[in-house]
N, C-alpha and C positions, 0 to 999 in steps of 0.2 A: 533538453532533459540531455541528448548526444550528452552530453560533457558529462551532467551527474553518476550518469551513467556508466559510462567511465566503459573499465574489458569488464567490471559485476557483471555474473549474470541476472542480477537482481541490485536493488533501488536497496534491499539493505543486506546489500556480499553478497553469501553463500546462499542468501535464507531467502525465504518469499514471507515478504513482512507488510507492516503495516502502507507502507506510500501503492508496494505494489496491486496489495490488493486497495486498496483509494479511487489510483491512475484505474484502475485496468478497466470498470467501467467506462472510463471516459472515455478511456485509447476505444473501446467499441465503439466506442460512441461518432468519432473525429475514423473510424474504417469504412465504417456505416458511411458515409458521407467520401469516404471513394471510388463507392459503385459509380455513383454516381457521376465520378470526372474525377480525374487525379486529386487528394489532397493528401492521401499522408506513399509518398514513393517511398521503394524501396532505396533505390540510389541513393537518396537524398538527406536519410534518417536511418543506416544500415543498423545501429547498435539499437538501437526501438525498438522495431520489427523484428527484430531478434529477438529483444526481447521480451513483446504480445504475442510471438513464437511461443514460449517457450513457457510463458502463462495460461497458457490456454495449451497446456497439454496439461497441467495442475487439476486431475478431476475435480476440483472442489468450482475451479474455473472455468474448467470445460460443459458443466451443470446447469449454467447460471445463468452464461451466456448463452441470445438468438446463436445457431444454428445457421455456418457464413451461409447455404442452398437453399436454407427458409428463411433468410432472410432475405437471401436476393429473389425468389420464385414476389417476396410480397415485397418486393420496391419493383418487379416487378407487373406484377400485377393492377400499384396502386400511382401511377404515374400518371392517372387521367386524374385523380384527386387534387382538388383548389388547392395552393397555399396557401400558407401564414402572412406574406409579400407585402 
């Protein structure tokens, strides 16, 4: 994905488009896993994490995804719940 994005601000080039819209929720899910451990590291995927930060600045994205502090609090409060391992 790093190569596909390249130096473009979004997967569609200069405009936030369909591929970005489709990938933001998936990336947010991966980002959630980062709170439990290193899953997506800025050092390893700088282009992808920069893209995600750009996307989150879009009002439509910001309003649609869980906010980081609320997500951290939820994960901390529910660590004791059994997982479906």
